[in-house]
N, C-alpha and C positions, 0 to 999 in steps of 0.2 A: 779895912781890906776892901779893895775894889772888886766888883763883880767878876771881871775877867780873871783875877788872881785865883778865883775859886774853880776855874774851868781847867780840867785836865788837858784839853786840846790846846789851850794857851801855853801851858808848861811844855808840852811836846813841841810846839812851834818854836818856843824860845830855845829849847835844846837843839832843834834843827838849825836855827840861825847861828848858834854858838859853834856847832860842828862845821857849818859852811865856812865861817870865818877862819877856823883853824886849818881846814883843808885848803882853802884858797890862798893861804899865805905862801904856798909853794908855787903859785903861778908865776910865769915870767914877767919881768918888769913892764914889758910892752903891753901887757893885759891889764895894767892897773886901772886904766880908764875904759877898758873894754869889757871883756867877758868876766873878769874878776869883779868889777863893779856891778855888772848886771846881775850876776848870780847872788851876790851879797844883798843887793837891794830887793830882789824878788823874795829871797828867804826871810829877810827882816820884815817885809811887807805882810807875810802870813800872820805873825803874832801881832803886828801893829793893827791890822784890820780887825782881828778878833777883839783886841782891846778897845779900839774905837767904836766898833759896833755894839759892844756891851754897854756903852754909855748912852746909846740912843734911846729915845722915848718909847718906841714900840718894838715888839718882837719882829714885826715885818721889816723894820729898818735893820735890826740886828741880823736877820737872816740875809739881807742884801750884802752886808759886810762879810758875812761868813762865805757867801758866794764869791766875793772879790778875793778873800783869803785863799779859797780853793783855786781860783785862777792863778794866783801868785805861786801856789804850790806846784801847779802844772808847769808854769814858766820856769821854776827852779829846776825841775826835772829835765826840761828841754835844754837849759843852759848847761847842766851837768853832763848831759849826753854829748854835747859838743866838746866840753872840757875833756871828757873821756876819750873821744875820738882824736883829740889833739895831743893826748898823752900828758895832760896837765894834772890829771888825777888817776889813781890806780883803779883797777876793777874792784878790788875789795872795798876801797873807800866809796866808790860809786854804789856798790851793792848795799853797803851799810846805810848810806844816805837815802837810797831808794826805799829801803825798808822803813826808815824813819818817816819818809813821805807817805808811804802806805799806812803807817800807824796813825799819822795825822789825819789822813783821809777817813779812816774808820772812826776816829773820835768825833 
């Protein structure tokens, strides 16, 4: 088992990415390479940076990747705010993902 697989925050981030993929399936086709792609990439980046950082030689390097993951989390919320404003996602879906993001932040 890899170090990151033992981290609760990584599991929460993977769940977030999975939820984002499900919710963004309903985006209009013209957003395939726009907002849909952006929000998916930022959400996946959260768990990917946690995993990558866990493999670094020092805790200082690991912390840097955690900071990058946090930035991707904030980017995800920003993208979702735009998606909500455009009517691509519902308020309940936004609220649920926002709560997931807050949970990730606390981890």
